[in-house]
N, C-alpha and C positions, 0 to 999 in steps of 0.2 A: 822544238823550242824551250827554252827555259828562261824562267825570271828570277833574278836573286834582287832583294830588298835589303838594303841595309840601313839602318837607324842610327844616327849619331847625334844627340839633342836634337834641335831644330831641323835638321838637314836628313832629308832623304836619299838615296842614291839606289839608281833603279839600273840592273844590268840585263841586257836582254841578247840572249843567243839564238841562234835560227831563224825562222822566216816569219816575217810582219808581213802576211796575207791574208785575205780573203778566208782562206781556210781556217786560220788561227784566229783571227778578229776578235770573235766571243770571249775565247779562253785568256786571251792576252789582254783583253780589257778588263776581266775579271781579275785577273792576277794583279795587274797594275794598280786597277783602282781600291782594291778590297785591303790591300796590304799598305796603301801609301798612306803615309801624314802630310797633310798639308801645313807645313811649319814657317820656318823663315826663307826656306830653300829646298829646290828638289832637283836632280841632275840625273838625266839620262848617260849611260855607256851604251852606245851603240854598236862599236867595234866588232861585236859577234853577228850582228845581224847579216845574212847570206841572202836576202832576196826580201824585197819592199816592194808593195803594191801600194793604189789609192787608199786603200782600207789600215795599213799601216802608217801611212801618212796622217790620215784623220785622226787617228789614236793619237798623234802627237801632237796635231792639232787642239785635240780634246784637252790633253793634259796639260797644255801652255796655257788654253784659254782658263781652263780650272785652276792654276796656279795665281792666272791674274784676279781672278774674281776673288780668291783669297788671300791675296797680298802676298805672295809666296813666289821668291826667285826662281827664275825656270831657264835650265841651261842643258845644253848636250854637250860633255865632255868629251865625247870620242863618236868618230863616225866611222861605218864601214864603206866602202865602195859602192853598194848598193843603196845606203841611205843619202850618199851626197848625191846619186846621179837621180833620183827622184826630187830632193830640194832643189836641185837646179832645173831639171825638167819644169817645176812650177814657179821656178822663180822665187822660192823661199827660204832660201841658204842665210840670208841675213836674219830672219826669224828666228834661228837656230842657234845664233852664235852664242859663244859664253855670257851668261848676263844679260842675255835679249828678254825682254816683257813683251 
C-alpha cells in the first residue's frame, strides 16, 4: 500500500495504491488524515486500489464527511474496478462522483 499526497495551493490530491482493507485501515487513516490539508478541495485517485472492503469504504466516507464539515469540495477523480464494485454494492456511487458533497 502506498499513499501519495500532493498539495497545490488550496487543493490536496491523494493517490492510493494497493489494498484498502481492514488489515491496512489504521495505517491508511493515519497517512491520509495526517498529511491532508482541508483547503478548498480534496480529490482522491483510487485507480491503483487493488482491493477494498468495508473498512476502506468507511475511510472514504469519513474523508467525505470531514471535507463537508470543513466546507471543502470532495471528489474522486479516478476509480479502480475494486472501488467501483464496493460503491455499487452499497448503492453509493453517486456520493463519490466528481464534485459530489
